[in-house]
C-alpha positions as CSV (number, residue, x, y, z in Angstrom):
1,M,26.9,-28.7,-13.8
2,S,24.2,-26.2,-14.8
3,V,23.9,-23.6,-13.6
4,W,20.6,-21.5,-11.1
5,R,20.9,-18.0,-12.8
6,K,23.6,-15.4,-13.4
7,C,24.7,-13.0,-10.2
8,G,22.7,-9.1,-10.6
9,V,26.4,-6.9,-10.8
10,C,28.9,-9.2,-13.6
11,K,26.5,-11.4,-15.1
12,K,28.7,-14.9,-14.0
13,D,26.6,-17.8,-13.8
14,I,25.9,-18.6,-10.8
15,L,25.6,-22.8,-10.4
16,L,23.1,-25.3,-8.8
17,G,24.2,-25.8,-5.5
18,A,27.1,-22.9,-5.5
19,T,26.8,-21.0,-2.8
20,Y,25.8,-16.9,-3.7
21,Q,24.8,-14.1,-2.1
22,K,22.2,-12.2,-1.5
23,C,20.4,-8.6,-0.3
24,S,19.1,-8.8,3.6
25,I,17.0,-5.9,2.1
26,S,13.8,-7.4,1.6
27,S,12.9,-5.9,-1.7
28,C,16.1,-7.0,-3.6
29,R,15.8,-10.7,-2.3
30,K,15.2,-11.8,-5.9
31,F,18.8,-11.1,-6.8
32,A,21.1,-12.7,-6.1
33,F,25.3,-12.4,-6.1
34,C,28.6,-14.3,-6.8
35,S,30.4,-12.4,-4.7
36,V,30.4,-10.7,-2.2
37,D,33.0,-8.0,-3.8
38,C,29.0,-7.7,-6.3
39,W,26.8,-7.4,-3.4
40,S,29.0,-4.4,-2.6
41,V,28.8,-3.1,-5.8
42,H,25.2,-3.1,-6.1
43,D,24.9,-1.9,-2.7
44,S,26.6,1.6,-3.4
45,V,24.5,1.9,-6.2
46,M,20.9,1.4,-4.2
47,G,22.0,3.5,-1.0
48,H,21.1,0.5,1.9
49,K,20.9,2.6,4.7
50,S,22.2,-0.9,7.2
51,A,22.6,-4.2,4.7
52,Y,23.8,-7.2,4.4
53,A,25.3,-9.3,2.3
54,E,23.5,-12.7,3.1
55,E,24.9,-16.4,2.1
56,E,22.8,-18.6,0.4
57,R,23.2,-22.2,-1.4
58,A,21.2,-22.6,-4.3
59,P,19.2,-25.0,-4.8
60,L,20.4,-29.1,-6.5
61,T,17.8,-29.1,-8.3
62,L,16.0,-26.4,-10.7
63,K,13.0,-28.4,-9.7
64,E,13.4,-27.3,-6.0
65,E,13.1,-23.6,-6.8
66,R,9.3,-22.9,-6.3
67,P,8.4,-19.6,-8.3
68,R,6.1,-17.2,-5.9
69,R,2.7,-17.4,-7.1
70,R,0.5,-13.5,-6.2
71,I,-3.4,-15.2,-6.4
72,V,-5.9,-12.3,-7.4
73,A,-9.4,-13.5,-7.0
74,K,-11.6,-12.3,-9.4
75,S,-14.4,-10.4,-7.8
76,A,-17.7,-12.0,-8.3
77,G,-20.2,-9.3,-9.9
78,R,-19.9,-7.1,-7.3
79,S,-23.1,-4.9,-7.0
80,Q,-21.4,-0.6,-7.6
81,E,-22.7,-0.1,-3.9
82,A,-20.7,-1.4,-1.1
83,S,-22.5,-3.5,1.2
84,Q,-22.7,-1.3,4.5
85,S,-20.1,-3.7,5.8
86,D,-16.7,-2.7,3.4
87,L,-17.5,1.1,3.5
88,P,-14.5,2.4,5.8
89,M,-15.5,3.7,9.3
90,D,-12.2,5.9,9.7
91,V,-12.4,9.3,11.3
92,L,-13.1,11.6,8.5
93,I,-12.6,14.9,10.2
94,V,-8.9,16.4,10.4
95,V,-9.1,16.6,14.4
96,S,-6.8,17.9,14.8
97,K,-7.6,21.0,12.1
98,L,-10.9,20.9,14.2
99,K,-9.5,21.4,17.2
100,A,-8.3,24.4,16.7
101,Y,-11.2,25.8,14.5
102,V,-13.4,25.8,18.2
103,K,-10.4,26.9,19.5
104,A,-10.0,29.6,17.7
105,K,-14.5,30.5,17.2
106,S,-15.0,30.4,20.4
107,G,-12.0,29.2,23.2
108,M,-12.6,25.7,24.3
109,N,-11.2,23.2,23.6
110,T,-12.5,19.6,21.4
111,S,-13.6,16.0,23.2
112,G,-11.8,13.4,21.8
113,D,-15.4,11.2,20.0
114,V,-16.3,14.2,18.1
115,G,-14.5,13.1,15.7
116,D,-16.5,10.3,15.4
117,E,-20.0,11.8,15.6
118,L,-18.8,14.5,12.9
119,S,-17.6,11.5,10.4
120,K,-21.0,10.5,10.7
121,F,-22.7,13.7,9.8
122,V,-20.0,14.2,6.2
123,R,-21.1,10.2,5.7
124,V,-24.9,11.0,5.9
125,L,-24.3,15.0,3.5
126,V,-22.1,12.2,1.2
127,D,-24.9,10.4,0.9
128,E,-27.1,12.8,0.0
129,A,-25.6,14.3,-2.2
130,C,-24.0,10.7,-3.8
131,E,-28.1,10.6,-4.9
132,N,-28.3,14.4,-6.6
133,A,-25.2,13.4,-8.6
134,R,-26.7,10.0,-9.1
135,A,-29.6,12.0,-10.2
136,D,-27.9,13.8,-12.0
137,G,-26.6,11.0,-14.8
138,R,-22.9,11.9,-12.9
139,K,-20.3,9.9,-11.6
140,T,-18.7,12.5,-10.7
141,L,-19.2,14.2,-7.1
142,M,-20.0,18.1,-7.2
143,A,-19.9,21.1,-5.2
144,R,-22.7,22.1,-6.4
145,D,-23.9,18.5,-4.7
146,F,-24.5,19.6,-1.7
147,S,-26.4,22.6,-1.6
148,T,-29.5,21.4,-2.1
149,L,-28.5,19.4,0.6
150,K,-31.0,20.4,3.8
151,I,-29.2,20.8,7.3
152,G,-31.1,19.9,9.9
């Protein structure tokens, strides 16, 4: 019989069609173990919290096993500027810090939608500061790019 793989611990041959053990942890699935004892050695080294050995059968032929392929699409000449729909619209403000500041400064509570609204202002300021950096021929946004902005 032909060899399918080597054991991940003792390097013993695992033959085509033979039973083997694999780790239940997804990041360790690439390893095969010839016995539960070899899997136990792996488990003790890796320190998995609630892992177990799963019995599997090796393929009968080498053609049965298909390697995984990761296909990464190349960007087709995208411009440096991201389109508006590609931009993240997450809240840019640490809302808990904002609420603590407002409470300490004025004793007021802060509504849940303030973070979204304030993030819109921050995006406008950042866009203008990016233009200042670009006008200076830089690719790095700096604090001085905000100092010339007019607020209000």
